[in-house]
Backbone as CSV, one residue per row, in Angstrom:
resi,resn,N_x,N_y,N_z,CA_x,CA_y,CA_z,C_x,C_y,C_z
1,UNK,21.781,17.317,-7.938,20.758,16.849,-7.016,19.816,18.010,-6.697
2,UNK,18.511,17.794,-6.838,17.532,18.844,-6.586,16.725,18.499,-5.343
3,UNK,16.531,19.487,-4.470,15.751,19.298,-3.251,14.373,19.915,-3.430
4,UNK,13.357,19.229,-2.926,11.999,19.723,-3.030,11.188,19.212,-1.849
5,UNK,9.946,19.585,-1.768,9.020,19.053,-0.774,7.835,18.476,-1.534
6,UNK,7.615,17.190,-1.419,6.466,16.559,-2.062,6.181,15.225,-1.388
7,UNK,4.975,14.733,-1.599,4.576,13.468,-0.994,5.229,12.294,-1.719
8,UNK,5.659,11.307,-0.941,6.292,10.102,-1.467,5.699,8.905,-0.726
9,UNK,5.355,7.854,-1.466,4.732,6.701,-0.820,5.762,5.885,-0.045
10,UNK,5.266,4.915,0.719,6.131,4.149,1.622,7.171,3.339,0.869
11,UNK,6.761,2.685,-0.215,7.703,1.847,-0.952,8.813,2.674,-1.575
12,UNK,8.467,3.831,-2.145,9.477,4.700,-2.762,10.412,5.289,-1.715
13,UNK,9.867,5.598,-0.532,10.695,6.101,0.563,11.731,5.066,0.975
14,UNK,11.287,3.829,1.168,12.198,2.763,1.605,13.272,2.508,0.557
15,UNK,12.868,2.409,-0.701,13.829,2.144,-1.774,14.863,3.255,-1.861
16,UNK,14.399,4.517,-1.862,15.310,5.654,-2.002,16.301,5.702,-0.846
17,UNK,15.829,5.524,0.370,16.718,5.664,1.517,17.681,4.490,1.662
18,UNK,17.259,3.315,1.266,18.202,2.191,1.273,19.342,2.458,0.285
19,UNK,19.019,2.893,-0.920,20.047,3.163,-1.920,20.908,4.359,-1.517
20,UNK,20.272,5.383,-0.901,21.034,6.583,-0.510,22.064,6.235,0.562
21,UNK,21.622,5.500,1.597,22.563,5.154,2.667,23.637,4.205,2.182
22,UNK,23.309,3.333,1.246,24.343,2.466,0.679,25.408,3.273,-0.063
23,UNK,24.985,4.333,-0.745,25.937,5.133,-1.517,26.641,6.197,-0.681
24,UNK,25.982,6.668,0.391,26.526,7.793,1.165,27.242,7.379,2.439
25,UNK,27.173,6.108,2.813,27.686,5.704,4.124,29.190,5.903,4.264
26,UNK,29.949,5.715,3.186,31.397,5.910,3.273,31.715,7.347,3.666
27,UNK,31.089,8.304,2.971,31.313,9.718,3.275,30.786,10.065,4.660
28,UNK,29.638,9.497,5.011,29.037,9.773,6.316,29.961,9.333,7.443
29,UNK,30.482,8.115,7.352,31.360,7.619,8.403,32.686,8.374,8.430
30,UNK,33.157,8.779,7.257,34.399,9.558,7.193,34.220,10.922,7.865
31,UNK,33.069,11.550,7.639,32.821,12.882,8.182,32.439,12.870,9.656
32,UNK,31.629,11.896,10.058,31.065,11.925,11.408,31.583,10.820,12.332
33,UNK,32.346,9.865,11.775,32.792,8.743,12.590,33.630,9.136,13.788
34,UNK,34.477,10.156,13.628,35.304,10.593,14.747,34.483,11.139,15.896
35,UNK,33.430,11.894,15.567,32.549,12.457,16.590,31.732,11.355,17.267
36,UNK,31.241,10.412,16.469,30.416,9.336,17.016,31.236,8.335,17.819
37,UNK,32.519,8.178,17.448,33.364,7.187,18.101,33.036,5.790,17.600
38,UNK,33.854,4.836,17.980,33.614,3.443,17.594,32.808,2.689,18.632
39,UNK,32.977,3.092,19.889,32.287,2.420,20.994,31.722,3.514,21.913
40,UNK,30.790,4.292,21.367,30.139,5.361,22.126,28.664,5.397,21.754
41,UNK,27.850,5.904,22.656,26.417,6.033,22.378,26.080,7.522,22.415
42,UNK,26.181,8.170,21.253,25.865,9.589,21.126,24.458,9.726,20.575
43,UNK,23.591,10.391,21.307,22.191,10.484,20.932,21.925,11.484,19.809
44,UNK,22.807,12.487,19.632,22.412,13.603,18.782,23.617,14.497,18.479
45,UNK,23.474,15.409,17.522,24.573,16.329,17.205,24.992,17.213,18.376
46,UNK,24.122,17.385,19.361,24.511,18.135,20.559,25.545,17.369,21.385
47,UNK,25.712,16.094,21.114,26.732,15.299,21.794,26.280,14.643,23.079
48,UNK,24.974,14.574,23.335,24.499,13.922,24.557,24.907,12.456,24.530
49,UNK,25.621,12.038,25.562,26.211,10.705,25.623,25.398,9.841,26.591
50,UNK,25.030,8.644,26.164,24.267,7.750,27.031,25.048,7.373,28.288
51,UNK,26.372,7.435,28.225,27.171,7.168,29.422,26.834,8.151,30.531
52,UNK,26.407,9.355,30.154,26.004,10.369,31.125,24.488,10.422,31.313
53,UNK,23.745,10.322,30.209,22.296,10.513,30.253,21.560,9.339,30.887
54,UNK,22.000,8.113,30.615,21.396,6.898,31.155,19.883,6.841,30.913
55,UNK,19.474,7.204,29.711,18.056,7.179,29.374,17.525,5.753,29.269
56,UNK,18.405,4.797,28.996,18.007,3.397,28.908,18.075,2.680,30.250
57,UNK,18.614,3.352,31.253,18.763,2.724,32.555,19.918,1.733,32.572
58,UNK,19.872,0.818,33.522,20.912,-0.203,33.650,20.729,-1.220,32.532
59,UNK,21.743,-1.370,31.669,21.612,-2.260,30.508,22.306,-3.607,30.710
60,UNK,23.058,-3.783,31.772,23.807,-5.024,31.986,22.868,-6.226,31.997
61,UNK,23.162,-7.195,31.147,22.362,-8.405,31.074,21.064,-8.263,30.309
62,UNK,20.743,-7.058,29.843,19.490,-6.832,29.132,19.625,-7.179,27.655
63,UNK,18.520,-7.637,27.065,18.449,-7.863,25.629,18.009,-6.558,24.976
64,UNK,18.839,-6.034,24.070,18.598,-4.707,23.494,18.569,-4.793,21.974
65,UNK,17.607,-4.112,21.368,17.542,-3.968,19.914,17.824,-2.522,19.564
66,UNK,18.850,-2.307,18.701,19.075,-0.961,18.173,18.489,-0.883,16.773
67,UNK,17.527,-0.006,16.594,16.812,0.152,15.325,17.470,1.269,14.526
68,UNK,17.938,0.942,13.324,18.694,1.915,12.530,20.066,2.114,13.139
69,UNK,20.818,1.027,13.243,22.076,1.053,14.008,23.241,1.660,13.240
70,UNK,23.117,1.857,11.919,24.241,2.388,11.156,25.464,1.505,11.284
71,UNK,26.577,2.105,11.688,27.822,1.358,11.848,27.979,0.753,13.246
72,UNK,26.899,0.751,14.026,26.884,0.003,15.273,27.596,0.650,16.450
73,UNK,27.880,1.950,16.365,28.622,2.584,17.460,27.874,2.480,18.790
74,UNK,26.570,2.756,18.760,25.780,2.729,19.998,25.652,1.308,20.540
75,UNK,25.329,0.383,19.643,25.186,-1.006,20.068,26.470,-1.581,20.630
76,UNK,27.585,-1.166,20.053,28.881,-1.656,20.525,29.148,-1.131,21.942
77,UNK,28.778,0.114,22.215,28.932,0.653,23.574,28.040,-0.123,24.536
78,UNK,26.813,-0.409,24.119,25.911,-1.179,24.974,26.497,-2.550,25.294
79,UNK,27.123,-3.181,24.308,27.774,-4.470,24.553,28.898,-4.315,25.571
80,UNK,29.629,-3.209,25.488,30.723,-2.986,26.435,30.214,-2.810,27.860
81,UNK,28.919,-2.513,27.998,28.309,-2.339,29.315,27.602,-3.608,29.795
82,UNK,27.762,-4.691,29.034,27.206,-5.967,29.466,25.856,-6.318,28.892
83,UNK,25.355,-5.503,27.939,24.068,-5.805,27.315,24.237,-6.845,26.216
84,UNK,23.156,-7.558,25.922,23.097,-8.484,24.788,22.353,-7.755,23.679
85,UNK,23.065,-7.352,22.640,22.545,-6.379,21.675,22.462,-6.973,20.282
86,UNK,21.409,-6.596,19.562,21.283,-6.853,18.138,21.057,-5.517,17.443
87,UNK,21.832,-5.263,16.395,21.652,-4.053,15.609,20.916,-4.361,14.318
88,UNK,20.037,-3.455,13.919,19.268,-3.623,12.684,19.385,-2.361,11.845
89,UNK,19.635,-2.536,10.561,19.691,-1.388,9.659,19.220,-1.791,8.271
90,UNK,18.693,-0.803,7.542,18.232,-1.031,6.175,19.386,-1.115,5.186
91,UNK,20.492,-0.455,5.505,21.602,-0.294,4.568,22.670,-1.368,4.740
92,UNK,22.930,-2.108,3.675,23.992,-3.114,3.698,25.350,-2.460,3.901
93,UNK,25.576,-1.310,3.272,26.884,-0.655,3.371,27.144,-0.146,4.787
94,UNK,26.133,0.357,5.457,26.318,0.761,6.845,26.713,-0.433,7.707
95,UNK,26.101,-1.578,7.454,26.435,-2.767,8.226,27.831,-3.284,7.901
96,UNK,28.303,-3.046,6.692,29.693,-3.385,6.370,30.655,-2.525,7.188
97,UNK,30.308,-1.249,7.382,31.133,-0.397,8.245,31.091,-0.920,9.685
98,UNK,29.950,-1.434,10.107,29.867,-2.014,11.443,30.817,-3.201,11.571
99,UNK,30.869,-4.035,10.559,31.799,-5.172,10.582,33.251,-4.698,10.622
100,UNK,33.540,-3.632,9.886,34.900,-3.073,9.886,35.296,-2.621,11.294
101,UNK,34.390,-1.936,11.964,34.695,-1.436,13.306,34.741,-2.587,14.314
102,UNK,33.926,-3.615,14.096,34.017,-4.820,14.935,35.453,-5.349,14.958
103,UNK,36.015,-5.483,13.767,37.368,-6.025,13.653,38.395,-5.099,14.296
104,UNK,38.178,-3.799,14.160,39.123,-2.821,14.709,39.089,-2.787,16.230
105,UNK,37.885,-2.898,16.802,37.737,-2.754,18.255,37.778,-4.088,18.997
106,UNK,37.504,-5.182,18.277,37.402,-6.471,18.945,36.077,-6.670,19.655
107,UNK,35.116,-5.766,19.440,33.777,-5.893,20.020,32.809,-6.139,18.874
108,UNK,32.343,-7.369,18.731,31.488,-7.733,17.604,30.019,-7.484,17.942
109,UNK,29.334,-6.766,17.043,27.912,-6.485,17.215,27.112,-7.338,16.234
110,UNK,26.304,-8.269,16.692,25.430,-9.013,15.785,24.448,-8.065,15.106
111,UNK,24.311,-8.168,13.782,23.448,-7.256,13.049,22.545,-8.005,12.077
112,UNK,21.452,-7.340,11.703,20.484,-7.864,10.750,20.140,-6.745,9.779
113,UNK,20.107,-7.053,8.479,19.641,-6.078,7.500,18.146,-6.292,7.299
114,UNK,17.353,-5.289,7.642,15.901,-5.418,7.540,15.258,-4.036,7.616
115,UNK,13.995,-4.000,7.246,13.177,-2.792,7.299,12.598,-2.660,8.701
116,UNK,12.787,-1.499,9.330,12.288,-1.293,10.692,10.768,-1.337,10.771
117,UNK,10.090,-1.194,9.637,8.636,-1.265,9.623,8.127,-2.706,9.711
118,UNK,9.052,-3.678,9.564,8.705,-5.105,9.664,9.868,-5.816,10.355
119,UNK,9.905,-5.757,11.663,11.023,-6.310,12.412,10.991,-7.839,12.393
120,UNK,12.107,-8.475,12.049,12.142,-9.938,11.923,12.448,-10.637,13.242
121,UNK,11.685,-10.301,14.278,11.918,-10.874,15.603,10.588,-11.289,16.215
122,UNK,10.668,-12.253,17.117,9.473,-12.752,17.789,8.958,-11.734,18.799
123,UNK,7.711,-11.888,19.177,7.110,-11.040,20.208,7.925,-11.144,21.501
124,UNK,8.022,-10.011,22.208,8.647,-9.975,23.535,10.066,-10.531,23.537
125,UNK,10.831,-10.211,22.478,12.205,-10.713,22.358,13.231,-9.852,23.079
126,UNK,12.876,-8.600,23.404,13.870,-7.654,23.926,13.356,-6.948,25.180
127,UNK,14.306,-6.597,26.026,14.002,-5.803,27.216,13.984,-4.311,26.907
128,UNK,14.842,-3.894,25.961,14.998,-2.492,25.613,15.130,-2.356,24.099
129,UNK,14.713,-1.208,23.574,14.954,-0.871,22.174,15.363,0.594,22.125
130,UNK,16.224,0.921,21.164,16.708,2.290,21.067,16.970,2.645,19.609
131,UNK,17.002,3.935,19.340,17.267,4.410,17.987,17.745,5.852,18.072
132,UNK,19.003,6.074,17.712,19.581,7.416,17.725,19.590,7.955,16.294
133,UNK,18.560,8.689,15.948,18.382,9.222,14.588,18.370,8.090,13.564
134,UNK,17.913,6.916,13.958,17.881,5.786,13.042,16.462,5.440,12.642
135,UNK,16.236,5.218,11.386,14.984,4.683,10.837,13.791,5.640,10.932
136,UNK,13.420,6.087,12.119,12.144,6.775,12.291,11.978,8.043,11.441
137,UNK,13.017,8.873,11.247,12.814,10.024,10.362,12.742,9.645,8.887
138,UNK,13.137,8.417,8.554,13.331,8.022,7.162,12.290,7.025,6.665
139,UNK,11.194,6.864,7.400,10.129,5.964,6.974,8.835,6.755,6.800
140,UNK,8.006,6.288,5.878,6.711,6.933,5.669,5.726,6.555,6.766
141,UNK,5.898,5.366,7.338,4.962,4.848,8.333,5.657,4.695,9.683
142,UNK,5.795,5.804,10.401,6.437,5.748,11.719,5.600,4.940,12.697
143,UNK,4.276,4.930,12.514,3.428,4.132,13.403,3.814,2.659,13.326
144,UNK,4.119,2.179,12.112,4.499,0.775,11.960,5.760,0.458,12.744
145,UNK,6.742,1.363,12.715,7.992,1.132,13.450,7.716,1.091,14.954
146,UNK,6.926,2.040,15.441,6.632,2.084,16.872,5.804,0.875,17.305
147,UNK,4.845,0.468,16.476,4.037,-0.702,16.807,4.888,-1.969,16.800
148,UNK,5.822,-2.065,15.858,6.716,-3.211,15.821,7.649,-3.217,17.036
149,UNK,8.126,-2.035,17.418,8.967,-1.959,18.614,8.192,-2.426,19.841
150,UNK,6.955,-2.003,19.954,6.129,-2.457,21.081,5.961,-3.971,21.054
151,UNK,5.732,-4.522,19.872,5.517,-5.960,19.750,6.726,-6.769,20.231
152,UNK,7.927,-6.323,19.860,9.119,-7.123,20.197,9.635,-6.834,21.602
153,UNK,9.086,-5.822,22.276,9.477,-5.556,23.660,8.682,-6.431,24.616
154,UNK,9.325,-6.826,25.685,8.600,-7.524,26.746,7.729,-6.506,27.482
155,UNK,6.670,-6.950,28.190,5.879,-6.020,29.006,6.773,-5.278,30.003
156,UNK,6.615,-3.984,30.069,7.454,-3.158,30.927,8.741,-2.721,30.271
157,UNK,8.984,-3.165,29.029,10.206,-2.784,28.324,10.194,-1.333,27.879
158,UNK,11.369,-0.813,27.590,11.532,0.609,27.277,12.036,0.806,25.857
159,UNK,11.473,1.807,25.173,11.955,2.277,23.875,12.367,3.722,24.024
160,UNK,13.589,4.036,23.601,14.066,5.419,23.595,14.560,5.729,22.190
161,UNK,14.081,6.842,21.618,14.522,7.199,20.268,14.677,8.709,20.127
162,UNK,15.662,9.096,19.298,15.905,10.512,19.042,15.654,10.820,17.577
163,UNK,15.121,12.030,17.342,14.845,12.520,15.992,15.162,14.013,15.949
164,UNK,15.243,14.546,14.742,15.341,16.000,14.592,14.182,16.652,15.324
165,UNK,14.457,17.667,16.118,13.374,18.346,16.816,12.426,18.951,15.784
166,UNK,11.122,18.690,15.914,10.189,19.161,14.893,10.248,20.657,14.599
167,UNK,10.621,21.481,15.576,10.673,22.927,15.323,11.709,23.258,14.259
168,UNK,12.722,22.399,14.107,13.761,22.658,13.110,13.233,22.632,11.685
169,UNK,12.104,21.959,11.481,11.554,21.870,10.126,11.012,23.209,9.636
170,UNK,10.850,24.161,10.518,10.410,25.496,10.092,11.565,26.356,9.601
171,UNK,12.780,25.852,9.726,13.978,26.610,9.373,14.713,25.929,8.224
172,UNK,15.454,26.695,7.424,16.245,26.087,6.352,17.356,25.203,6.929
173,UNK,17.811,24.236,6.127,18.869,23.320,6.567,20.220,24.011,6.416
174,UNK,20.412,25.047,7.218,21.585,25.913,7.129,21.987,26.291,8.548
175,UNK,23.190,25.928,8.974,23.571,26.181,10.371,23.614,27.650,10.746
176,UNK,23.627,28.536,9.748,23.665,29.962,10.052,22.319,30.647,9.955
177,UNK,21.269,29.909,9.571,19.961,30.519,9.371,19.133,30.555,10.635
178,UNK,18.631,31.730,10.986,17.831,31.894,12.196,16.406,32.341,11.896
179,UNK,16.049,32.399,10.607,14.725,32.868,10.222,13.896,31.712,9.694
180,UNK,12.740,31.488,10.323,11.829,30.452,9.847,11.285,30.854,8.484
181,UNK,11.303,29.910,7.546,10.847,30.237,6.199,9.780,29.285,5.687
182,UNK,9.251,28.424,6.583,8.175,27.520,6.187,7.354,27.188,7.427
183,UNK,6.169,26.638,7.204,5.276,26.349,8.319,5.716,25.111,9.082
184,UNK,5.737,25.226,10.376,5.982,24.072,11.245,4.963,22.971,10.983
185,UNK,3.768,23.356,10.558,2.684,22.398,10.363,2.670,21.783,8.966
186,UNK,3.618,22.161,8.116,3.721,21.572,6.781,4.422,20.220,6.899
187,UNK,3.655,19.165,6.749,4.199,17.813,6.924,4.677,17.188,5.617
188,UNK,4.756,17.975,4.554,5.217,17.456,3.274,6.666,16.993,3.401
189,UNK,6.984,15.765,3.005,8.353,15.255,3.176,9.394,16.065,2.408
190,UNK,10.605,16.076,2.951,11.760,16.645,2.258,12.293,15.569,1.320
191,UNK,12.480,15.928,0.050,12.851,14.960,-0.972,14.020,15.481,-1.791
192,UNK,14.956,14.596,-2.103,16.005,14.908,-3.067,15.826,14.011,-4.276
193,UNK,15.990,14.611,-5.467,15.829,13.898,-6.725,17.096,14.011,-7.552
194,UNK,17.366,12.970,-8.357,18.507,13.056,-9.272,18.095,13.785,-10.544
195,UNK,19.006,13.851,-11.528,18.756,14.631,-12.731,17.612,14.085,-13.577
196,UNK,17.211,12.835,-13.334,16.090,12.252,-14.077,14.763,12.397,-13.347
197,UNK,14.792,12.997,-12.148,13.590,13.125,-11.353,13.331,11.949,-10.430
198,UNK,14.270,10.991,-10.395,14.140,9.834,-9.509,14.378,10.256,-8.058
199,UNK,13.506,9.803,-7.168,13.653,10.113,-5.742,14.820,9.314,-5.183
200,UNK,15.780,10.021,-4.562,16.974,9.352,-4.048,17.146,9.532,-2.533
201,UNK,16.329,10.355,-1.907,16.431,10.563,-0.452,15.113,11.157,0.021
202,UNK,14.618,10.666,1.156,13.362,11.174,1.707,13.475,11.262,3.221
203,UNK,12.996,12.365,3.758,12.897,12.510,5.212,11.504,13.036,5.527
204,UNK,10.862,12.442,6.522,9.469,12.777,6.840,9.399,13.632,8.106
205,UNK,8.513,14.620,8.067,8.349,15.541,9.190,7.087,15.220,9.976
206,UNK,7.239,15.159,11.311,6.087,15.079,12.208,6.222,16.151,13.274
207,UNK,5.115,16.740,13.685,5.140,17.714,14.773,5.298,16.978,16.103
208,UNK,5.550,17.725,17.162,5.617,17.100,18.486,4.305,16.393,18.810
209,UNK,3.196,17.052,18.469,1.896,16.435,18.702,1.722,15.149,17.918
210,UNK,2.229,15.146,16.678,2.170,13.921,15.874,2.918,12.786,16.559
211,UNK,4.126,13.078,17.050,4.928,12.030,17.681,4.228,11.484,18.928
212,UNK,3.668,12.370,19.734,2.951,11.899,20.930,1.773,11.026,20.531
213,UNK,1.041,11.449,19.491,-0.084,10.665,19.019,0.334,9.312,18.480
214,UNK,1.449,9.272,17.737,1.942,8.009,17.192,2.392,7.063,18.306
215,UNK,3.050,7.609,19.309,3.513,6.794,20.432,2.334,6.150,21.151
216,UNK,1.317,6.936,21.464,0.168,6.402,22.195,-0.666,5.466,21.319
217,UNK,-0.783,5.781,20.026,-1.537,4.910,19.115,-0.878,3.548,18.972
218,UNK,0.439,3.500,19.140,1.165,2.233,19.059,1.073,1.425,20.352
219,UNK,0.394,1.973,21.361,0.236,1.253,22.618,1.380,1.439,23.589
220,UNK,2.184,2.481,23.361,3.287,2.800,24.263,2.902,3.958,25.178
221,UNK,3.609,4.089,26.270,3.394,5.188,27.217,4.608,6.103,27.171
222,UNK,4.383,7.388,26.938,5.475,8.358,26.918,5.828,8.738,28.354
223,UNK,7.055,8.439,28.750,7.491,8.735,30.106,8.248,10.048,30.215
224,UNK,8.957,10.424,29.143,9.762,11.644,29.210,10.068,12.126,27.802
225,UNK,10.203,13.444,27.668,10.673,14.074,26.430,11.901,14.897,26.786
226,UNK,13.034,14.551,26.186,14.304,15.224,26.473,14.662,16.112,25.281
227,UNK,14.976,17.381,25.564,15.417,18.330,24.540,16.826,18.795,24.932
228,UNK,17.860,18.119,24.439,19.221,18.442,24.878,19.614,19.879,24.553
229,UNK,20.193,20.549,25.534,20.691,21.909,25.308,22.075,21.852,24.665
230,UNK,22.403,22.902,23.947,23.721,22.968,23.307,24.786,23.197,24.378
231,UNK,25.777,22.306,24.491,26.751,22.427,25.579,27.798,23.511,25.323
232,UNK,28.254,24.102,26.389,29.336,25.085,26.298,30.585,24.425,25.726
233,UNK,31.268,25.149,24.855,32.512,24.661,24.279,32.341,23.727,23.092
234,UNK,31.099,23.413,22.744,30.842,22.515,21.609,30.664,23.372,20.349
235,UNK,31.631,23.338,19.468,31.621,24.234,18.306,31.386,23.506,16.987
236,UNK,31.088,22.232,17.039,30.957,21.442,15.809,29.622,21.686,15.117
237,UNK,29.671,21.927,13.809,28.459,22.043,12.999,28.158,20.707,12.338
238,UNK,26.870,20.412,12.195,26.444,19.175,11.531,25.123,19.488,10.841
239,UNK,25.161,19.663,9.529,23.943,20.024,8.815,23.358,21.302,9.384
240,UNK,22.092,21.239,9.822,21.444,22.415,10.397,21.738,22.642,11.864
241,UNK,22.593,21.817,12.477,22.951,21.998,13.888,24.225,22.821,13.987
242,UNK,24.233,23.784,14.869,25.399,24.644,15.044,25.313,25.333,16.396
243,UNK,26.427,25.875,16.886,26.369,26.634,18.140,25.409,27.811,18.052
244,UNK,25.387,28.501,16.906,24.511,29.659,16.736,23.050,29.283,16.947
245,UNK,22.624,28.251,16.269,21.234,27.802,16.395,20.983,27.101,17.722
246,UNK,21.929,26.246,18.108,21.710,25.397,19.264,21.516,26.155,20.558
247,UNK,22.062,27.342,20.642,21.912,28.131,21.872,20.583,28.868,21.931
248,UNK,19.808,28.801,20.822,18.540,29.524,20.757,17.321,28.611,20.656
249,UNK,17.437,27.541,19.879,16.300,26.653,19.663,16.755,25.198,19.746
250,UNK,15.851,24.300,20.140,16.246,22.893,20.256,16.464,22.262,18.886
251,UNK,17.408,21.335,18.835,17.704,20.640,17.591,17.320,19.183,17.599
252,UNK,17.117,18.625,18.798,16.842,17.190,18.922,15.726,16.963,19.936
253,UNK,14.875,15.996,19.650,13.872,15.531,20.608,14.128,14.046,20.871
254,UNK,14.186,13.672,22.143,14.391,12.285,22.531,13.174,11.830,23.337
255,UNK,12.521,10.790,22.849,11.304,10.275,23.473,11.630,9.006,24.260
256,UNK,11.263,9.015,25.522,11.453,7.859,26.393,10.085,7.224,26.620
257,UNK,9.916,6.003,26.108,8.607,5.336,26.113,8.705,3.972,26.788
258,UNK,7.566,3.470,27.220,7.521,2.137,27.803,6.326,1.360,27.259
259,UNK,6.513,0.047,27.170,5.389,-0.844,26.887,4.742,-1.157,28.223
260,UNK,3.435,-0.964,28.342,2.800,-1.222,29.642,3.049,-2.628,30.146
261,UNK,3.186,-2.748,31.447,3.353,-4.062,32.053,2.076,-4.851,31.937
262,UNK,2.182,-6.169,32.020,0.997,-7.028,31.933,0.006,-6.661,33.036
263,UNK,-1.248,-6.571,32.639,-2.273,-6.241,33.608,-2.505,-4.758,33.750
264,UNK,-1.640,-3.909,33.141,-1.804,-2.469,33.229,-2.997,-2.025,32.403
265,UNK,-3.731,-1.070,32.919,-4.907,-0.564,32.201,-4.503,0.084,30.895
266,UNK,-3.261,0.659,30.835,-2.808,1.323,29.620,-2.484,0.326,28.527
267,UNK,-2.310,-0.956,28.846,-1.938,-1.959,27.873,-3.093,-2.482,27.073
């Protein structure tokens, strides 16, 4: 597998990432499932737990859409708190893992396989939407995902999503590396290719300014930006996240957004 930086169109990005997650989900769940838990809402490798953070507010009785739900760990926790949740993911294999955990825990999460850039739901179908490292880093058109999230939220509804902190893109994907080796402003996607040159994985980089611009262009209001600090006693490495790096630079950005209420000038 060869890693490079080059531009990839939207269709190739979607195809590559659907196939990659279908092939990699078994290993992913084996490696990270214990940390994520079966019925927990972990926002990021730093371990920020929604049970403590409450970025979504009171979810009891709320209709919630989880975008890029993977194996449904977050959505299942939301259900345990009384929310009415639907999980959506591009990967069939990830959703099969969700079904497996449903049977193990006895908490069934309704799921849909679909592209987050074209949500198969009616306008104003949900009170809340969330995404913990799901979909948004892996699409070429993040504006489409945010605009679709706004469309399916009721007026006054909230969207909260976490992504790799943009500053991390200036550093190598190495938990021990502390030296920036590329420009923060280089938005060229990270791409992995197989031995034939076929694109098999794509991740897109946006700066903090890009994310703010995309949020506002989609008609959402940014209410808060959370940069979780690395907690004491947390020694787990995950890709480019590690105690060494985490104590010096942020690894995750969490955006708390709202759809303006009816009659609001921002709407």
